[in-house]
C-alpha positions as a Markdown table, in Angstrom:
| # | Residue | x | y | z |
|---|---|---|---|---|
| 1 | Met | 10.9 | -20.8 | -11.7 |
| 2 | Gly | 8.4 | -23.2 | -13.3 |
| 3 | Lys | 6.0 | -22.2 | -16.1 |
| 4 | Glu | 3.0 | -22.5 | -13.8 |
| 5 | Arg | 4.5 | -20.1 | -11.3 |
| 6 | Glu | 5.4 | -17.6 | -14.2 |
| 7 | Met | 1.8 | -17.5 | -15.2 |
| 8 | Glu | 0.6 | -16.9 | -11.6 |
| 9 | Val | 3.0 | -13.9 | -11.3 |
| 10 | Cys | 2.0 | -12.6 | -14.7 |
| 11 | Asp | -1.8 | -12.8 | -14.0 |
| 12 | Met | -1.8 | -11.2 | -10.6 |
| 13 | Glu | -4.5 | -8.6 | -10.2 |
| 14 | Val | -4.2 | -5.5 | -8.0 |
| 15 | Met | -7.5 | -3.8 | -7.1 |
| 16 | Val | -9.5 | -1.9 | -4.5 |
| 17 | Ala | -10.9 | -4.4 | -2.0 |
| 18 | Asp | -14.6 | -4.5 | -1.0 |
| 19 | Glu | -16.8 | -6.6 | 1.3 |
| 20 | Ser | -16.4 | -9.6 | -0.9 |
| 21 | His | -12.7 | -9.7 | 0.1 |
| 22 | Glu | -13.3 | -10.0 | 3.8 |
| 23 | Lys | -12.6 | -13.7 | 3.6 |
| 24 | Tyr | -8.9 | -12.8 | 3.2 |
| 25 | Val | -8.6 | -10.7 | 6.4 |
| 26 | Asp | -7.3 | -13.4 | 8.7 |
| 27 | Thr | -4.8 | -14.5 | 6.1 |
| 28 | Ile | -3.6 | -10.9 | 5.7 |
| 29 | Leu | -3.2 | -10.4 | 9.4 |
| 30 | Asp | -1.3 | -13.7 | 9.8 |
| 31 | Thr | 1.0 | -12.8 | 6.8 |
| 32 | Ile | 1.8 | -9.4 | 8.3 |
| 33 | Glu | 2.6 | -10.8 | 11.8 |
| 34 | Ala | 4.7 | -13.6 | 10.4 |
| 35 | Ala | 6.8 | -11.2 | 8.2 |
| 36 | Ala | 7.3 | -8.9 | 11.3 |
| 37 | Lys | 8.7 | -11.8 | 13.3 |
| 38 | Val | 11.0 | -12.9 | 10.5 |
| 39 | Arg | 12.4 | -9.3 | 10.2 |
| 40 | Gly | 12.5 | -8.9 | 14.0 |
| 41 | Thr | 10.8 | -5.5 | 13.7 |
| 42 | Gly | 7.8 | -4.0 | 15.3 |
| 43 | Ile | 4.3 | -3.6 | 13.8 |
| 44 | Ala | 1.1 | -1.8 | 14.7 |
| 45 | Lys | -1.3 | -4.6 | 15.2 |
| 46 | Arg | -4.8 | -4.3 | 13.6 |
| 47 | Ser | -7.9 | -6.3 | 14.4 |
| 48 | His | -10.0 | -8.4 | 12.0 |
| 49 | Glu | -12.8 | -5.8 | 12.2 |
| 50 | Tyr | -10.5 | -2.9 | 11.6 |
| 51 | Val | -9.2 | -4.3 | 8.3 |
| 52 | Ala | -12.7 | -5.5 | 7.3 |
| 53 | Gln | -14.1 | -2.0 | 7.9 |
| 54 | Lys | -11.3 | -0.5 | 5.7 |
| 55 | Met | -12.4 | -2.9 | 2.9 |
| 56 | Arg | -16.0 | -1.8 | 3.2 |
| 57 | Glu | -14.9 | 1.8 | 3.0 |
| 58 | Gly | -12.8 | 1.2 | -0.1 |
| 59 | Lys | -9.6 | 2.0 | 1.6 |
| 60 | Val | -7.7 | -1.3 | 0.9 |
| 61 | Ile | -5.6 | -2.4 | -2.0 |
| 62 | Ile | -5.5 | -6.2 | -2.4 |
| 63 | Ala | -3.6 | -8.3 | -4.9 |
| 64 | Leu | -4.8 | -11.7 | -5.9 |
| 65 | Ala | -3.5 | -14.6 | -8.0 |
| 66 | Gly | -6.7 | -16.1 | -9.1 |
| 67 | Asp | -8.5 | -16.6 | -5.8 |
| 68 | Glu | -5.2 | -16.8 | -3.8 |
| 69 | Phe | -4.1 | -13.9 | -1.6 |
| 70 | Ala | -0.9 | -12.3 | -2.8 |
| 71 | Gly | -0.6 | -8.8 | -1.3 |
| 72 | Phe | -2.2 | -6.0 | 0.6 |
| 73 | Ser | -2.0 | -2.3 | 1.8 |
| 74 | Tyr | -4.6 | 0.1 | 3.2 |
| 75 | Ile | -5.0 | 3.8 | 3.5 |
| 76 | Glu | -6.4 | 6.0 | 6.3 |
| 77 | Ser | -6.9 | 9.7 | 6.9 |
| 78 | Trp | -6.0 | 11.5 | 10.1 |
| 79 | Gly | -6.3 | 15.0 | 11.6 |
| 80 | Asn | -9.6 | 15.9 | 9.8 |
| 81 | Lys | -8.3 | 14.4 | 6.6 |
| 82 | Gln | -5.2 | 16.7 | 6.5 |
| 83 | Tyr | -2.9 | 13.7 | 6.7 |
| 84 | Val | -3.2 | 10.3 | 5.0 |
| 85 | Ala | -1.1 | 7.2 | 5.6 |
| 86 | Thr | -0.6 | 4.2 | 3.4 |
| 87 | Ser | 0.1 | 1.3 | 5.7 |
| 88 | Gly | 0.4 | -2.4 | 6.2 |
| 89 | Leu | 2.2 | -3.2 | 2.9 |
| 90 | Ile | 2.7 | -6.9 | 2.6 |
| 91 | Val | 3.3 | -9.5 | -0.1 |
| 92 | Ala | 2.9 | -13.3 | 0.5 |
| 93 | Asp | 6.2 | -15.2 | 0.4 |
| 94 | Lys | 5.6 | -17.1 | -2.8 |
| 95 | Phe | 4.8 | -13.9 | -4.7 |
| 96 | Arg | 7.8 | -11.8 | -3.6 |
| 97 | Asn | 10.7 | -10.6 | -5.8 |
| 98 | His | 8.5 | -9.9 | -8.8 |
| 99 | Gly | 7.6 | -6.2 | -8.3 |
| 100 | Leu | 4.2 | -6.8 | -6.7 |
| 101 | Ala | 4.9 | -4.7 | -3.6 |
| 102 | Arg | 5.8 | -1.8 | -5.8 |
| 103 | Arg | 2.5 | -2.2 | -7.8 |
| 104 | Ile | 0.5 | -2.3 | -4.5 |
| 105 | Lys | 2.3 | 0.7 | -3.1 |
| 106 | His | 1.8 | 2.8 | -6.2 |
| 107 | Ala | -1.9 | 1.8 | -6.4 |
| 108 | Ala | -2.4 | 2.7 | -2.7 |
| 109 | Phe | -0.6 | 6.0 | -3.2 |
| 110 | Gln | -2.6 | 7.0 | -6.3 |
| 111 | Leu | -5.9 | 6.0 | -4.6 |
| 112 | Ala | -5.0 | 8.2 | -1.6 |
| 113 | Arg | -4.1 | 11.1 | -4.0 |
| 114 | Leu | -7.4 | 10.7 | -5.8 |
| 115 | Arg | -9.5 | 10.6 | -2.6 |
| 116 | Trp | -7.6 | 13.3 | -0.7 |
| 117 | Pro | -5.7 | 15.5 | -3.2 |
| 118 | Lys | -4.9 | 18.2 | -0.7 |
| 119 | Ala | -3.8 | 15.9 | 2.1 |
| 120 | Lys | -0.2 | 15.3 | 3.2 |
| 121 | Leu | 0.7 | 11.6 | 2.7 |
| 122 | Phe | 3.0 | 10.1 | 5.3 |
| 123 | Ser | 4.7 | 6.9 | 6.1 |
| 124 | Leu | 6.4 | 5.3 | 9.1 |
| 125 | Thr | 8.6 | 2.4 | 8.2 |
| 126 | Ser | 11.7 | 0.5 | 9.2 |
| 127 | Gly | 12.0 | -1.3 | 5.8 |
| 128 | Ser | 14.5 | -0.1 | 3.3 |
| 129 | Ala | 12.4 | -1.4 | 0.4 |
| 130 | Val | 9.5 | 0.8 | 1.5 |
| 131 | Met | 11.7 | 3.8 | 1.9 |
| 132 | Lys | 13.0 | 3.3 | -1.6 |
| 133 | Met | 9.4 | 3.1 | -3.0 |
| 134 | Asn | 8.4 | 6.2 | -1.0 |
| 135 | Thr | 11.3 | 8.1 | -2.4 |
| 136 | Glu | 10.3 | 7.2 | -6.0 |
| 137 | Leu | 6.8 | 8.5 | -5.3 |
| 138 | Gly | 8.0 | 11.9 | -3.9 |
| 139 | Tyr | 8.3 | 11.4 | -0.2 |
| 140 | Phe | 11.0 | 13.0 | 1.8 |
| 141 | Pro | 12.4 | 12.1 | 5.3 |
| 142 | Val | 11.0 | 14.3 | 8.0 |
| 143 | Thr | 10.9 | 14.5 | 11.8 |
| 144 | Phe | 8.1 | 13.0 | 13.8 |
| 145 | Ala | 7.0 | 16.5 | 14.6 |
| 146 | Asp | 6.0 | 17.0 | 10.9 |
| 147 | Leu | 3.5 | 14.1 | 11.1 |
| 148 | Thr | -0.1 | 14.3 | 12.3 |
| 149 | Asp | -0.7 | 15.0 | 15.9 |
| 150 | Asp | -3.9 | 13.0 | 15.8 |
| 151 | Glu | -3.8 | 10.8 | 18.9 |
| 152 | Ser | -5.9 | 8.1 | 17.3 |
| 153 | Phe | -3.1 | 7.5 | 14.8 |
| 154 | Trp | -0.4 | 7.3 | 17.5 |
| 155 | Arg | -2.5 | 4.9 | 19.6 |
| 156 | Gly | -2.1 | 2.5 | 16.7 |
| 157 | Cys | 1.6 | 2.1 | 17.7 |
| 158 | Asn | 0.7 | 0.8 | 21.1 |
| 159 | Gly | 0.8 | -2.8 | 19.9 |
| 160 | Cys | 4.3 | -2.4 | 18.4 |
| 161 | Val | 7.2 | -4.2 | 20.2 |
| 162 | Asn | 9.2 | -0.9 | 19.9 |
| 163 | His | 6.5 | 1.3 | 21.5 |
| 164 | Asp | 8.6 | 1.9 | 24.6 |
| 165 | Val | 11.2 | 3.7 | 22.4 |
| 166 | Leu | 8.5 | 6.0 | 21.1 |
| 167 | Thr | 7.2 | 6.8 | 24.6 |
| 168 | Arg | 10.7 | 7.2 | 26.1 |
| 169 | Thr | 11.6 | 9.8 | 23.5 |
| 170 | Gln | 8.3 | 11.6 | 23.9 |
| 171 | Arg | 7.4 | 10.7 | 20.4 |
| 172 | Arg | 10.4 | 12.6 | 18.9 |
| 173 | Tyr | 11.7 | 9.5 | 17.1 |
| 174 | Cys | 11.6 | 5.7 | 17.1 |
| 175 | Ile | 12.9 | 2.7 | 15.1 |
| 176 | Cys | 10.8 | 3.7 | 12.1 |
| 177 | Thr | 11.7 | 6.5 | 9.7 |
| 178 | Ala | 9.2 | 9.2 | 9.1 |
| 179 | Met | 8.6 | 10.2 | 5.4 |
| 180 | Leu | 6.2 | 12.8 | 4.0 |
| 181 | Phe | 4.6 | 13.7 | 0.6 |
| 182 | Asp | 3.5 | 17.3 | 0.6 |
| 183 | Pro | 1.2 | 18.3 | -2.3 |
| 184 | Asp | 2.3 | 21.9 | -1.8 |
| 185 | Asp | 6.0 | 21.0 | -2.3 |
| 186 | Glu | 7.1 | 21.3 | -6.0 |
| 187 | Arg | 9.8 | 18.7 | -5.4 |
| 188 | Cys | 7.2 | 16.1 | -4.4 |
| 189 | Leu | 4.9 | 16.9 | -7.4 |
| 190 | Leu | 7.8 | 16.6 | -9.8 |
| 191 | Leu | 8.9 | 13.2 | -8.6 |
| 192 | Glu | 5.2 | 12.1 | -8.5 |
| 193 | Lys | 4.8 | 13.1 | -12.2 |
| 194 | Leu | 7.9 | 11.2 | -13.2 |
| 195 | Cys | 6.9 | 8.1 | -11.3 |
| 196 | Asn | 3.4 | 8.1 | -12.7 |
| 197 | Thr | 4.7 | 8.2 | -16.2 |
| 198 | Phe | 6.8 | 5.2 | -15.7 |
| 199 | Val | 4.2 | 3.2 | -13.7 |
| 200 | Lys | 1.5 | 3.8 | -16.4 |
| 201 | Lys | 3.9 | 2.6 | -19.0 |
| 202 | Glu | 4.5 | -0.6 | -17.0 |
| 203 | Ala | 0.8 | -1.1 | -16.6 |
| 204 | Arg | 0.2 | -0.8 | -20.4 |
| 205 | Lys | 3.0 | -3.3 | -21.0 |
| 206 | Arg | 1.3 | -5.8 | -18.6 |
| 207 | Lys | -1.9 | -5.5 | -20.5 |
| 208 | Thr | -0.1 | -6.2 | -23.7 |
| 209 | Asp | 1.8 | -9.2 | -22.3 |
| 210 | Leu | -1.4 | -10.8 | -21.1 |
| 211 | Lys | -2.9 | -10.9 | -24.6 |
| 212 | Ala | -1.7 | -14.5 | -25.1 |
| 213 | Gly | -2.7 | -15.6 | -21.6 |
| 214 | Lys | -6.0 | -15.8 | -19.8 |
| 215 | Lys | -8.6 | -13.1 | -20.3 |
| 216 | Asn | -7.7 | -10.1 | -18.2 |
| 217 | Pro | -10.5 | -8.1 | -16.7 |
| 218 | Glu | -8.4 | -4.9 | -16.8 |
| 219 | Lys | -8.0 | -5.2 | -20.5 |
| 220 | Ser | -11.5 | -6.3 | -21.5 |
| 221 | Gly | -13.3 | -3.8 | -19.3 |
| 222 | Glu | -15.2 | -6.7 | -17.6 |
| 223 | Thr | -14.2 | -5.9 | -14.1 |
| 224 | Asn | -17.2 | -7.5 | -12.3 |
| 225 | Gly | -17.7 | -4.2 | -10.5 |
| 226 | Lys | -14.2 | -4.1 | -9.1 |
| 227 | Val | -12.0 | -1.1 | -9.3 |
| 228 | Val | -8.8 | -2.5 | -10.7 |
| 229 | Glu | -5.2 | -1.2 | -10.9 |
| 230 | Tyr | -5.4 | 0.3 | -14.4 |
| 231 | Gln | -8.4 | 2.4 | -13.5 |
| 232 | Ile | -6.7 | 3.7 | -10.4 |
| 233 | Leu | -3.5 | 4.7 | -12.2 |
| 234 | Asn | -5.4 | 6.4 | -15.0 |
| 235 | Asn | -7.7 | 8.3 | -12.6 |
| 236 | Thr | -10.9 | 6.6 | -13.9 |
| 237 | Leu | -12.5 | 5.7 | -10.6 |
């Protein structure tokens, strides 16, 4: 890896997206679709307006390397806000294998916990890396019956290439694995606490490591109105 690339990875910022980030929506959707084709897995397709609206609502986590798109995830509530999903996790090819997906996933999880502290967080995924991150955060494998029965959520699976499996099994199972974080489950809360301690330590180290590099908005407090990763992890929204 060259020195220029190392600086890009070091300086990547993770933040809550807003309307100013709508210019990245098409790139995000193209990146998600391309990754699904490479993996040969299904994906719930989202429209440009759907993702843009999530940005305007403060429900998107985006990672940028300068002005270049690096990664993304979004959150949504279902069943009268009793259930929340963090979805669409993606990292652009050139920024993979540096822990960015984990940073985005943790930021999305913490944002969801701050906004809906009593909600059950769930995940449907066919990716082993996401399953591992979910487990770190306190998710446990469950049956599909343990997830939301909100029909608007399940309609989002209509665009997946594996949707026929879901319908043939009457929504009992599919290619994806269902995982759930229950705030009333002491096991989940214990794992969440352990994970948060480690993640905050990593965030503090990144701030220290950036002292000799370019000025970091998270460190200086000059965030230009953006809600950045360090604020999310430290509950200072």
